[in-house]
N, C-alpha and C positions, 0 to 999 in steps of 0.2 A: 504493500500500500504506500509506504513512505517513498520507495523507489519510483513508483508510478507518478506520485505527486511531484517528485524532483524532476523526472523526465518531462512532465507536462510544463513545469515552470521553465526549465531550461530550453525547451523547444520554443516556447513563446518568446523568451528573452532573446534567443539567437535570431529568430525571424525579425523581431522588432529592431534589434541592433543592425541587422543587415539592411532594413529599410532606412533606418536612421543614417547609416553610413553611405547610402546611395548605391549599395550593391543591387538592391531591388528598387527600381524607380517607379513612379506613378505610371500605371498602364501595363506594367510587367505582369505576366500570368504566373501564378504560383501553383505548382503541381506537387501533390502529396509525395509521390514516389521520388521525384527529383530532390525535394527538400529532405526526405528521410536519408537518401544517399549522401547528400551534401553535409548534413549535420551528424550523421552516424547514430540516428535514433530510429525507433520503429515508427510505422505510419500512424499508429493510434495517437501518440502524443502530438504528432504533427497535425493530424486532423483536428484534435481538440484545440490546439493553438490557433489554427486557422479560423475555427468557429469563434473563438474568443476575439480575435483581431477583427473579424467581420462584425461582431456585436458592437465593438468599439468604433466602428465606421472607418477603420484603417484599411480594410479590404472591401471591395465591392464586387457585385456579380456582373459578369459579362456572359450572358447565356448561362451555360452550366459551369463556366470557369470562374475562379476567383482571381481578381487582379488587384494590384496595389491601387488604392483610391487616390484621387487627385482633388485639389481644392480649386474651385473657381474664384473669380475676383471677390464676389460677395462673401463667400466662406472665409477667404483669407482675411478680409477686413473684419469680419465678426470675430475670428480667432485672435487677431491682434488687439481688438478692443477689449476682449476679456483678459487676455494676457497682460495688457498694460495695467489694468486695474488691480489684478491679483498680484503681479510682480511689485507694483507700487506699494501695496499693502504689506507685502513681505518685507520690503526695505524699511517701511515705517516701523513695523514691529521689531525688526532686527536692530534698529537704532535704539529701541527701548530695552530689548531683552538680550541682545547678543552678549556672550561672555567675552572676557578679555582675550581668551584663547581663540575664540571664533574670529574676532576682529583681526588678530595677528595672522591667522591663516588666510583671511581675505586679502590682507595687505601683501602677504608673501605670494599669493596667487597672481595678483596683478603684476608684481615685480618680475616673477618668473615668466609670465606669459609674453613679455616683450621679446623674449628669445624666439618666439614662434612666428613673428612677423614674416610674411611671405609663404607660410604654410597654412593654407586655408583650412584644410581638414584638421590639422593640429589645433588651430585657433578655435574651430567650431567645437571640438571636444573640450578644450579648456574653458570655453564660454559656458558650455552646459554645466561643467563642474563648478564654475564660479557662481552661476545662478542657483544651483542646487544648494551650495553652501549658504547663500542668503536665505533660501527657503527654510533650511534647517535652523538658521540663526533666529528666525522669527519665533521659534518655539511655540508654533501653533499647528498641531497635527492635522487639523481639518483643512487648513489652508495649504499645507504641503500636499495633501491628497488631491486637492483640486488642481494645483499646479502640475502635479505629475500627469494628470489627465490632459492638460493643455499641452505639455511638452511631448506627450505621445503623439498628439495630432501634428505637432511641428515636424515630426519625422516624415510627413507626407510631402515636404518641400524638397524638390530634387536637388537644389543647390543651397549653399549657405550664403547669407548676405555678406559674410566676412570675406567672400571671394571677390567682392567688388574692389576695384583699385582704391587704395587709401583707406578703406573702411576699417581694416585691422587696427591701424594706429589711432584712428578717431574713437573706435569702440573701447580700446584700452584706456584712453583718456577719460571716457565716460565712466568706465569701471572705477577709475581712481576717484572720480568725484563722488560716486556712490559710497565707496568705502570711507572717504573722508567725512561724509555726512554721518554715516553710521558710527564712526569712531568718535565724532563730536557729540553724539547722542541727539542730533538734530533730526527729529523724525519727519518734519515737513520737508526739509531739504533732501533727505534720503528718498522720500516718496517722489518728489518732483524730479530728482536726478534720474531715478530708475525709469519713470514714465517717459522722460525725454529720450533716454537711451532706447527704449522700445519703439518710440515714435520714429527715431532716426533709422532704426533697423527696418521698420516697415517701409519707410520711404525708399530706402536702398533696395529692398526686395521688389518694390513696385517698378523701380527703374530697371532692374535686372530682367524682370518679366517683359517689360516693354521692349527692351533691346533684343530679347530672344524671340 
């Protein structure tokens, strides 16, 4: 029983991470047997993982096939609107409740992430880690759960906004402003800084879509 639950969780996590990393892109068809071979698990946990991903609207039906879902313009705008408010709230709560250790970790993350400039995939991974740290520093489990759902949907974007020329440097500057506000225990400034950060990311993504 425990092994089955572990396999189910691992299959779900592996497929989700593959979508998040762009291995599987919007529109790609996912086949049980191919996934089972790829990830080295039986078809049953793969089937259950696919059902779970479909329930979460990360996969869609194309006839009898399951494909990676895509977000249209309106869905993208709706997702960023929700993300902006929830992320802003997380920053506000982090300014109030983050421990000194959590603040130090955030500062160190920003410092280390400058070494990733030019590596869009590395920056994207570091960006997710940075935001997750802020979520945890809010010390609000219900908010963390909601943000986890939002970030799962972010995996449906085929490219990262950090791939845009110059966006990496600007984003890290924005990260620094967020951390400075959290460290200063200025919850209004932390909220505003993170909302501005998400707004600029959305603007960049819209430009990338227009260019493509």
